[in-house]
C-alpha positions in Angstrom: 114.0 121.9 93.8 114.1 120.1 97.7 112.4 122.0 100.3 114.5 122.6 103.8 113.3 120.7 106.6 112.6 123.6 108.4 110.6 125.0 105.8 107.9 122.3 106.3 104.8 123.5 108.5 104.2 120.5 110.9 100.6 119.2 111.5 99.2 119.6 115.0 96.0 119.1 116.6 95.2 122.7 116.4 95.9 122.2 112.3 93.5 119.7 112.2 90.5 121.9 113.9 91.2 124.5 111.7 90.4 121.7 109.2 87.3 121.3 110.2 86.1 125.0 110.7 87.3 125.7 107.3 85.9 122.1 106.2 88.9 121.2 104.8 88.9 117.6 105.0 91.4 115.3 106.8 93.3 112.6 105.3 94.9 110.0 107.6 96.6 106.8 106.6 98.2 103.8 109.0 102.0 103.6 109.0 104.5 100.9 111.0 107.6 101.6 109.8 110.3 104.3 108.5 110.6 103.2 104.6 106.6 103.5 104.1 106.2 106.4 106.4 108.8 108.4 104.6 106.5 107.9 101.5 103.1 108.9 102.8 104.9 111.5 104.5 106.5 113.0 101.6 103.1 112.5 99.6 101.1 115.2 102.0 99.7 112.7 103.7 97.8 115.1 107.5 98.3 112.6 110.2 99.8 108.7 110.3 98.8 106.0 112.5 101.1 103.7 114.1 97.5 101.2 114.4 97.7 98.1 116.7 96.4 96.7 113.0 100.4 95.9 112.8 99.2 92.9 114.8 97.4 91.6 111.6 98.9 93.2 108.7 102.8 93.0 110.2 102.4 89.9 112.8 100.1 88.1 111.0 97.5 87.4 114.3 93.7 87.4 113.5 93.0 90.3 115.8 94.7 93.1 117.0 94.7 92.1 121.1 98.1 90.0 120.7 100.2 92.9 119.8 101.8 94.7 123.0 102.7 98.1 124.1 106.8 97.3 123.5 105.6 96.4 120.1 103.7 99.3 119.2 106.5 101.9 120.7 109.1 100.6 117.9 106.8 100.3 114.9 106.3 104.1 116.4 109.3 104.8 116.9 110.5 103.7 114.0 107.4 106.1 112.1 108.0 109.0 113.8 111.9 108.8 112.8 110.9 109.4 109.0 108.4 112.2 109.2 108.9 115.8 108.9 105.2 117.0 108.6 102.6 114.5 109.8 100.9 114.3 113.2 102.0 111.0 114.3 99.3 109.2 116.5 100.0 106.2 118.6 97.5 103.4 119.4 97.4 102.5 122.6 97.0 98.5 122.6 94.7 95.9 124.4 95.5 95.6 128.1 97.3 98.8 128.6 94.8 101.5 129.4 91.4 99.3 130.4 93.0 98.1 133.6 92.9 101.4 135.4 93.6 104.8 134.7 97.0 104.6 136.1 98.0 101.8 134.3 96.4 104.1 131.4 98.4 106.9 132.1 101.9 105.3 132.1 101.5 103.4 128.8 100.7 106.5 127.0 103.6 108.2 128.7 106.0 105.2 127.3 104.9 105.6 123.8 105.6 109.8 124.1 108.6 109.5 125.6 109.7 106.0 124.2 109.0 106.9 120.6 108.5 110.3 120.0 104.7 110.3 118.8 102.4 113.5 119.1 99.5 111.9 120.2 98.0 109.0 121.8 94.8 106.7 120.6 92.2 104.6 122.9 89.1 102.7 122.0 86.0 103.2 123.9 83.7 105.6 125.6 81.9 106.1 129.1 84.2 102.9 130.2 87.3 104.8 129.4 86.2 108.0 130.9 88.8 108.0 133.6 91.5 106.6 131.8 91.4 109.7 129.2 91.0 112.3 131.7 93.9 110.9 133.3 96.0 111.0 130.1 94.8 114.1 129.3 95.5 115.6 132.8 99.2 115.0 132.0 99.2 116.9 128.3 99.1 113.9 126.3 96.6 114.9 123.5 94.1 111.5 122.9 92.1 110.6 119.9 89.0 108.5 121.0 87.6 105.7 119.3 84.2 104.6 118.4 81.8 102.2 116.5 83.5 99.0 115.8 86.3 99.4 117.9 88.5 95.9 117.1 89.8 95.7 120.9 86.3 94.8 121.4 85.8 92.2 118.7 85.3 88.7 121.4 82.9 91.3 123.1 81.0 92.0 119.9 81.9 88.7 118.2 81.6 90.2 114.8 83.0 92.7 112.3 79.5 93.9 111.3 78.3 97.4 111.1 77.6 99.1 115.0 74.9 101.3 116.1 72.1 100.3 113.7 69.9 100.1 117.0 68.3 103.2 118.2 70.0 102.6 121.5 73.2 102.5 120.7 73.3 104.8 118.7 72.1 107.3 121.4 75.1 105.7 123.2 77.2 106.0 120.7 76.2 109.9 120.3 76.3 110.7 124.0 79.8 109.0 124.7 81.2 111.3 121.1 80.4 114.5 123.1 81.8 113.1 126.4 84.8 112.2 124.5 85.1 116.2 122.8 84.1 117.8 126.7 87.1 115.5 128.8 89.5 117.1 125.9 90.1 114.9 123.5 91.3 116.3 120.2 89.9 114.4 117.5 87.5 111.0 117.5 87.9 107.8 115.1 84.2 106.5 113.6 84.5 103.0 112.3 81.8 101.3 110.3 78.2 102.9 111.3 75.9 104.5 109.2 76.6 107.3 107.6 73.9 109.1 108.6 74.7 108.9 112.6 78.5 109.8 111.7 77.5 112.8 109.8 75.4 113.7 112.8 78.4 113.0 115.5 80.3 115.2 113.3 77.5 118.0 113.2 77.2 118.0 117.1 81.0 118.0 117.8 83.5 120.5 117.2 86.6 118.3 117.3 87.5 117.0 113.9 85.7 113.4 113.2 87.5 111.0 111.2 85.7 108.5 109.7 86.3 104.7 108.3 83.7 103.0 106.7 81.2 106.0 108.4 80.6 108.0 104.6 81.8 110.8 103.4 80.0 113.2 105.3 82.5 113.3 108.3 85.6 115.5 108.5 88.3 112.9 107.4 89.2 109.5 106.3 91.6 106.9 107.7 92.7 103.4 105.8 95.1 100.9 106.5 98.0 101.5 104.4 98.1 97.9 103.0 94.7 97.6 102.5 94.3 100.9 100.1 96.9 100.1 98.3 96.3 96.3 97.6 99.2 94.6 99.2 96.8 92.7 101.3 94.1 90.4 98.9 92.0 88.5 101.0 90.5 91.7 103.4 87.8 94.2 100.8 84.9 95.4 102.8 82.8 97.7 101.1 84.5 101.0 102.8 87.7 100.0 101.0 89.0 101.9 98.2 92.0 100.1 96.6 94.2 102.5 95.1 96.5 100.2 93.6 98.0 96.9 93.4 100.8 96.1 94.7 100.4 92.6 95.7 100.5 91.8 92.0 103.3 94.5 91.1 105.6 93.1 93.9 104.9 89.6 92.5 105.8 89.9 89.6 109.2 91.7 90.3 109.7 88.9 92.5 108.9 86.4 89.7 111.2 88.1 86.9 114.6 88.4 89.8 114.3 84.6 90.2 113.8 83.4 86.4 117.0 86.3 85.6 118.9 84.6 89.1 118.1 81.0 87.9 118.6 81.5 84.4 122.1 83.5 85.0 121.3 86.4 83.9 121.7 88.6 87.3 124.0 89.7 87.9 125.6 90.9 84.8 128.6 92.3 83.5 127.6 95.8 84.0 126.4 95.0 87.4 129.6 93.5 88.8 132.7 94.8 90.3 
C-alpha cells in the first residue's frame, strides 16, 4: 500500500533540533541528481546535502573549488524535485560568499529561489561571521561547517585531521559557539578528533553532524558515492562502505556488452 504524499511528514530544522533533544541520531547523505535523491528519500534519510563534492564525484575535478553557483543550483533543483520527506541543504560554493556579506546573501537567495532547497551550508568560522548573519537575517536557514573545510584545501595543503593542536581546537570550539549564537540550525564537523567533536556537541544546543568526527555527535554524513562503493580510489579511515556498486555495475555492463556482441539481446520477447 503506497503512502499518499500529503501524509508524509517532512523533516524540518525544528525537527532536527527535537531529534537532538531526545537523543535520536540524524542521518545525512549527499545527493546530486533526481534518481539517486528519490531512492535516498524513499529509504528514509533525514537530510540530503547537495554538496560541492559534486565537483569531485560528478565532474571529476581534483577539488571542490571549480564548481560554480549555477552548477550547484542545477544539481539542487534536480534533488528537490525528487524529495518528499528529507530536508535539502545546499553548499554555497567557493567564491560565492567569501568576498562580502552582500554577495553571500545574493548567492543564498539564488539557491533558495531557483532550486527550492530548504537551507544552505557554508564553510568557516569567524572569518565568515558577517556573511552568516546577513544570510540568516533574510530568513534563510544556515548550516555551518568546521574542521576540515575542503574549500580551503590550498590553505591547509592537506586533507589530514584538523584541530589536533590545542590552539586550533580552542578556536574551533569558539567558532562553533559563535555559529550557534548567530542562529545556525546545525553544524558539520569534518575530520577532527572524536573527543573534540563530542565536546562541541555537548557545548552547543544545535545538532552536530560528523564526518570523520567519531560517534558521539548528533548525526553522521557521508558522500553517497563513497558509501555505496561507486568510487574506488577514496577510502579514508572514517568511511564505511555499505555496498560495492562499482563491481555490480561493471558486471551488469559486461554482461550487456557480451549479449549484444553475441546477438542474444534483444531476443524475440524483447522485440516488437
